[in-house]
C-alpha positions in Angstrom: 57.8 112.3 85.8 60.7 113.0 88.2 59.7 114.7 91.5 62.4 116.4 93.5 61.3 117.3 97.1 63.6 119.4 99.1 63.1 120.4 102.8 65.1 123.2 104.4 65.6 123.9 108.1 66.6 127.5 108.3 68.8 128.8 111.1 66.5 130.4 113.8 68.8 133.4 114.1 68.7 134.6 110.5 67.6 138.2 110.0 64.5 139.2 108.1 66.7 140.3 105.2 68.4 136.9 105.1 65.0 135.2 105.2 63.9 137.3 102.2 67.2 136.4 100.4 66.5 132.8 101.0 62.8 133.1 99.9 63.9 134.9 96.7 66.6 132.4 96.0 64.4 129.3 96.5 61.7 130.8 94.3 64.3 131.5 91.6 64.8 127.7 91.2 61.3 127.6 89.7 62.6 129.6 86.7 65.0 126.9 85.5 63.9 125.8 82.1 63.6 122.1 82.8 61.1 122.7 85.7 57.6 121.7 84.5 55.8 122.4 87.8 57.1 123.7 91.1 55.9 124.9 94.5 57.5 126.6 97.5 55.7 126.4 100.8 55.8 126.2 104.6 54.6 123.4 106.8 50.8 123.0 106.9 49.0 123.3 110.2 48.1 119.6 110.2 48.9 117.9 113.4 49.2 114.2 113.7 52.1 112.2 115.3 53.3 110.9 111.9 53.6 114.4 110.4 57.0 116.1 110.5 56.5 119.9 110.6 60.0 120.7 111.9 61.2 122.1 108.6 61.1 125.8 107.6 60.5 125.5 103.8 59.5 122.9 101.3 60.4 123.0 97.6 58.7 120.6 95.3 59.8 120.5 91.7 58.6 118.3 88.9 60.6 117.4 85.7 59.7 115.4 82.7 62.5 112.9 83.5 65.8 112.4 85.2 67.6 114.3 82.5 65.5 117.4 83.3 66.5 117.0 87.0 70.2 116.7 86.0 70.0 119.8 83.9 68.4 121.7 86.8 71.2 120.5 89.2 73.9 121.9 86.8 72.0 125.2 86.0 73.7 128.5 87.1 70.5 129.6 88.9 70.8 126.4 91.1 74.5 127.0 91.7 73.9 130.6 92.7 71.1 129.7 95.1 73.3 127.1 96.8 76.3 129.4 96.9 74.4 132.4 98.3 72.0 130.7 100.6 73.6 127.5 102.0 74.9 129.4 105.1 71.2 130.2 106.0 70.1 126.6 106.8 71.2 124.0 109.3 69.8 121.0 107.4 68.5 120.1 104.0 66.7 116.8 103.2 66.0 115.7 99.7 63.6 113.0 98.4 63.6 112.1 94.7 60.8 110.0 93.2 59.7 108.9 89.8 56.1 108.1 88.8 55.1 104.6 88.2 54.8 105.4 84.5 58.3 106.6 84.4 59.6 103.5 86.2 57.8 101.2 83.8 59.4 103.0 80.8 62.9 102.6 82.4 62.6 98.8 82.5 
């Protein structure tokens, strides 16, 4: 499995309408056909020094493999989200990971 974790820091001054535009857009990414599982969420209320809760929204998407991820990246839904919503965030941080089973098959 290929796990794509994306964290967004939205601009504090965006309007409620812009926030809804972002929320609709980020949820639309879950409709891309190569997505096997996906979640959109906000920072949890956990509070320990090691936890970063400074982001506004998390997107976690799971694909069968890297090819599924690459398909997602080139999909028109992804392009539309980026084009229509990129102006709403100040920062985006991405972490991609593969499961141990996937790594073993790649060797």
